[in-house]
C-alpha positions as YAML, in Angstrom:
chain: A
units: angstrom
residues:
- id: 1
  name: MET
  ca: [84.41, -11.32, -11.18]
- id: 2
  name: THR
  ca: [81.78, -8.97, -12.56]
- id: 3
  name: LEU
  ca: [80.34, -5.92, -10.80]
- id: 4
  name: ARG
  ca: [77.01, -7.72, -10.52]
- id: 5
  name: SER
  ca: [78.66, -10.72, -8.89]
- id: 6
  name: SER
  ca: [80.70, -8.57, -6.49]
- id: 7
  name: LEU
  ca: [77.66, -6.58, -5.35]
- id: 8
  name: ARG
  ca: [75.55, -9.72, -4.97]
- id: 9
  name: ARG
  ca: [78.25, -11.50, -2.96]
- id: 10
  name: SER
  ca: [78.83, -8.46, -0.75]
- id: 11
  name: ALA
  ca: [75.13, -8.21, 0.04]
- id: 12
  name: ALA
  ca: [74.97, -11.97, 0.70]
- id: 13
  name: GLY
  ca: [77.94, -11.66, 3.07]
- id: 14
  name: ALA
  ca: [76.38, -8.76, 4.97]
- id: 15
  name: TYR
  ca: [73.11, -10.63, 5.42]
- id: 16
  name: ALA
  ca: [74.93, -13.83, 6.40]
- id: 17
  name: ALA
  ca: [76.89, -11.95, 9.08]
- id: 18
  name: ILE
  ca: [73.72, -10.40, 10.51]
- id: 19
  name: GLY
  ca: [71.97, -13.76, 10.49]
- id: 20
  name: LEU
  ca: [74.83, -15.63, 12.10]
- id: 21
  name: VAL
  ca: [75.14, -13.13, 14.95]
- id: 22
  name: ALA
  ca: [71.41, -13.36, 15.60]
- id: 23
  name: ALA
  ca: [71.45, -17.17, 15.45]
- id: 24
  name: LEU
  ca: [74.50, -17.65, 17.67]
- id: 25
  name: ALA
  ca: [74.04, -14.73, 20.09]
- id: 26
  name: PRO
  ca: [70.35, -13.77, 20.03]
- id: 27
  name: THR
  ca: [70.60, -11.62, 23.16]
- id: 28
  name: ARG
  ca: [72.98, -9.27, 21.33]
- id: 29
  name: VAL
  ca: [70.31, -8.14, 18.85]
- id: 30
  name: PRO
  ca: [67.96, -6.36, 21.25]
- id: 31
  name: ALA
  ca: [70.90, -5.34, 23.44]
- id: 32
  name: VAL
  ca: [72.26, -3.22, 20.58]
- id: 33
  name: PHE
  ca: [69.07, -1.16, 20.84]
- id: 34
  name: GLY
  ca: [68.89, -1.13, 24.63]
- id: 35
  name: GLY
  ca: [66.49, -4.06, 24.96]
- id: 36
  name: ALA
  ca: [66.73, -7.61, 26.22]
- id: 37
  name: ALA
  ca: [65.71, -11.11, 25.17]
- id: 38
  name: ARG
  ca: [65.42, -12.65, 28.63]
- id: 39
  name: THR
  ca: [63.23, -15.65, 27.91]
- id: 40
  name: PRO
  ca: [63.70, -18.69, 25.69]
- id: 41
  name: ASP
  ca: [60.67, -17.56, 23.65]
- id: 42
  name: ALA
  ca: [62.20, -14.12, 23.13]
- id: 43
  name: ARG
  ca: [65.52, -15.61, 22.01]
- id: 44
  name: THR
  ca: [63.68, -18.00, 19.68]
- id: 45
  name: GLU
  ca: [61.82, -15.04, 18.18]
- id: 46
  name: VAL
  ca: [65.08, -13.19, 17.59]
- id: 47
  name: ARG
  ca: [66.53, -16.26, 15.91]
- id: 48
  name: ALA
  ca: [63.41, -16.74, 13.76]
- id: 49
  name: VAL
  ca: [63.23, -13.17, 12.49]
- id: 50
  name: TYR
  ca: [66.69, -11.64, 12.82]
- id: 51
  name: ALA
  ca: [68.55, -14.82, 11.86]
- id: 52
  name: GLY
  ca: [66.04, -16.60, 9.65]
- id: 53
  name: ILE
  ca: [65.25, -13.77, 7.26]
- id: 54
  name: PRO
  ca: [68.84, -12.52, 6.76]
- id: 55
  name: LEU
  ca: [70.10, -16.10, 6.29]
- id: 56
  name: ALA
  ca: [67.34, -16.72, 3.72]
- id: 57
  name: PHE
  ca: [68.37, -13.50, 1.94]
- id: 58
  name: ALA
  ca: [72.02, -14.60, 1.98]
- id: 59
  name: ALA
  ca: [71.20, -18.06, 0.65]
- id: 60
  name: SER
  ca: [68.96, -16.65, -2.08]
- id: 61
  name: LEU
  ca: [71.62, -14.17, -3.16]
- id: 62
  name: ALA
  ca: [74.29, -16.87, -3.13]
- id: 63
  name: ALA
  ca: [72.12, -19.12, -5.28]
- id: 64
  name: ALA
  ca: [71.42, -16.32, -7.79]
- id: 65
  name: SER
  ca: [74.71, -16.76, -9.60]
- id: 66
  name: GLY
  ca: [73.56, -16.14, -13.16]
- id: 67
  name: SER
  ca: [71.76, -13.43, -15.01]
- id: 68
  name: GLY
  ca: [68.44, -15.14, -15.61]
- id: 69
  name: PRO
  ca: [65.02, -13.68, -14.84]
- id: 70
  name: GLY
  ca: [64.86, -15.64, -11.60]
- id: 71
  name: ASP
  ca: [68.14, -14.14, -10.48]
- id: 72
  name: ASP
  ca: [66.87, -10.64, -11.25]
- id: 73
  name: ALA
  ca: [63.79, -11.43, -9.18]
- id: 74
  name: VAL
  ca: [65.98, -12.37, -6.21]
- id: 75
  name: LEU
  ca: [67.98, -9.14, -6.52]
- id: 76
  name: ARG
  ca: [64.76, -7.13, -6.84]
- id: 77
  name: THR
  ca: [63.06, -8.83, -3.89]
- id: 78
  name: VAL
  ca: [65.99, -8.66, -1.46]
- id: 79
  name: GLY
  ca: [66.72, -5.10, -2.60]
- id: 80
  name: ALA
  ca: [63.09, -4.09, -2.04]
- id: 81
  name: ALA
  ca: [63.12, -5.68, 1.41]
- id: 82
  name: SER
  ca: [66.32, -3.79, 2.25]
- id: 83
  name: ALA
  ca: [64.78, -0.53, 1.04]
- id: 84
  name: GLY
  ca: [61.62, -1.28, 3.01]
- id: 85
  name: MET
  ca: [63.60, -1.79, 6.21]
- id: 86
  name: ALA
  ca: [65.44, 1.48, 5.64]
- id: 87
  name: ALA
  ca: [62.20, 3.35, 4.94]
- id: 88
  name: ALA
  ca: [60.49, 1.89, 8.00]
- id: 89
  name: ARG
  ca: [63.52, 2.68, 10.17]
- id: 90
  name: LEU
  ca: [63.55, 6.27, 8.88]
- id: 91
  name: ALA
  ca: [59.81, 6.57, 9.53]
- id: 92
  name: GLY
  ca: [60.41, 5.34, 13.07]
- id: 93
  name: CYS
  ca: [63.07, 8.00, 13.54]
- id: 94
  name: VAL
  ca: [60.65, 10.66, 12.34]
- id: 95
  name: ALA
  ca: [57.91, 9.34, 14.64]
- id: 96
  name: GLU
  ca: [60.31, 9.27, 17.60]
- id: 97
  name: HIS
  ca: [61.97, 12.60, 16.70]
- id: 98
  name: ARG
  ca: [65.32, 10.91, 17.09]
- id: 99
  name: LEU
  ca: [68.07, 9.52, 14.89]
- id: 100
  name: THR
  ca: [71.25, 8.42, 16.61]
- id: 101
  name: ALA
  ca: [74.42, 7.59, 14.71]
- id: 102
  name: TRP
  ca: [74.65, 4.23, 16.53]
- id: 103
  name: PRO
  ca: [72.87, 1.94, 16.25]
- id: 104
  name: THR
  ca: [69.94, 3.32, 14.27]
- id: 105
  name: GLY
  ca: [71.90, 5.47, 11.84]
- id: 106
  name: ALA
  ca: [74.37, 2.67, 11.16]
- id: 107
  name: PHE
  ca: [71.62, 0.18, 10.33]
- id: 108
  name: LEU
  ca: [69.77, 2.77, 8.26]
- id: 109
  name: THR
  ca: [72.97, 3.32, 6.28]
- id: 110
  name: LEU
  ca: [73.59, -0.42, 5.88]
- id: 111
  name: GLU
  ca: [70.03, -1.13, 4.70]
- id: 112
  name: THR
  ca: [70.15, 1.76, 2.25]
- id: 113
  name: ALA
  ca: [73.55, 0.66, 0.94]
- id: 114
  name: LEU
  ca: [72.30, -2.89, 0.45]
- id: 115
  name: ALA
  ca: [69.22, -1.66, -1.44]
- id: 116
  name: VAL
  ca: [71.37, 0.55, -3.68]
- id: 117
  name: ALA
  ca: [73.95, -2.21, -4.25]
- id: 118
  name: LEU
  ca: [71.31, -4.74, -5.25]
- id: 119
  name: ARG
  ca: [69.67, -2.25, -7.61]
- id: 120
  name: ALA
  ca: [73.09, -1.58, -9.16]
- id: 121
  name: ALA
  ca: [73.67, -5.33, -9.47]
- id: 122
  name: ARG
  ca: [70.40, -5.70, -11.35]
- id: 123
  name: ARG
  ca: [71.31, -2.88, -13.70]
- id: 124
  name: ALA
  ca: [74.81, -4.30, -14.26]
- id: 125
  name: GLY
  ca: [73.31, -7.41, -15.81]
- id: 126
  name: GLY
  ca: [75.12, -10.69, -16.48]
...
């Protein structure tokens, strides 16, 4: 297995895990941050965003098995989304004058690691 393949599969696995937790236990997502999803509409929203997007990322990364231009586009897009989440999370910490190790710091670290891994996968080539 190549470095590119290992990084891509690791990122796909991380996003799949996030998506599955959100799909199967949507109340856990806001609870991690001290919130609640008390209504069916709130739980559906969690599933749509916090399950749907990560599962789409995981599926896209899993399908990008080669080294073609389309595969690079998937790595670039999911990597940019990961970096964007990390940047927005960091901006929120600055705005709130607060960065806790858990959960915010852990997710900031994960999103940054995913962005870096996908960039490295792109650079590793075929």
